[in-house]
N, C-alpha and C positions, 0 to 999 in steps of 0.2 A: 504494500499500499504505500503510495506518494504521500510526504507530508504535505500539510496545507501551507497554501503560500500567504505571506502576510500582505494585508490590504493597506494602502497608504491611509493612514488615520492622521496624517499631517495635511492632507489636501485643503480641508477647509481653512486651516490656520493660514496656509500659504496663499490662499485666494485672497483672504481678508488683508493679509500683508501687502499683496500686490496692489488691491484697491487703496488701501491707506497710503502707500507711497505714492501712487499716481495723483491721490488728491493732495498730498503734501506737497509735491512737485508743483502742481497746478497753483496752489496757494502761494508758493514762492515767486511763481510768475505773477501773480496779482500785485505782488509789491511794486511792480513798475508802475502802478497807478499813483504811487508817491511821486515818481518823476514827474508825471503829467501836473500833479498838484504843485509842484515846485516851479514848473514851467509856466503855470498859469498865475502863480503868484509874481512873477516878473512883470507881467502886464496889469497889476492890480494898481500902481502908482498912478498910471494914466487914466485909469477908468475911476479912481476914487481920490481926486485931488482935494487936499486940505480935509481928510477924514471923511468928506461927504460922497457916498457913491451915486453914480447914475445907476440908471436901472440895469444896464448891460453888467456894470461893475458889481451889482447886487448879486446878479447871477452867476458871474465869475467866482465871487466870494463864496456862494452857496456850493458851486462845483468844487471849488478848492477844499471846502470842509468834508465834503461827501468822498471826495478822492482820497484825501488824508485819512478818513475813518477807515474805508476799506483797505488801504494800504497797511494801516497799524493793525488791523483785525487778521489780515493775511500774514503779516509777519509774526503774529504770535501763534496763530492756529497752524500754519503752514509747516514750520520746523516740527511741531509736535505730532502732528499726522504723518510727517515723513518718519521720524525717529519712531514712532509705534508700527508703521508699516515695516521698516527695515527689521525691528525686531521679530515681528511676526513671520515674516517671510524667510528670515535667516535660518539656515539649517542648525545654528548652534542655539537657538532657543528650546528652552526645557521642552523635551517630548513627553508625551503622556507615559504613565508607568505601565499601561497595558498594551499589548499587542492583540489585535483583532485579527481573528485567522476566518477564512471562509468556512462557512458551516456553523459559525456562531461561536465557536470555543473561544475563550480567554486565558491568556497565559500571563503571570505577573512576574 
């Protein structure tokens, strides 16, 4: 009789790792929104002379705040998701103590 072959029990963990790694990398790319906020802030003195903004200056100021908020959130969440994803995806992550064999037998 041929011994049972182990089933890959780590597959869901690695799939989650790939998902979180991708989301974390995408979050780091969103940090580029901060550069847009910095660029828009260079236009602000012409749109808000004497600390009084025109309508276009008000819209630009709102966009700067929004882009800065998105960039800050991505800067915090992106690396966290990336680290979690790399941990889960890594073969060095702690494996389960049990091995599942075809046929339902569990060995410790």
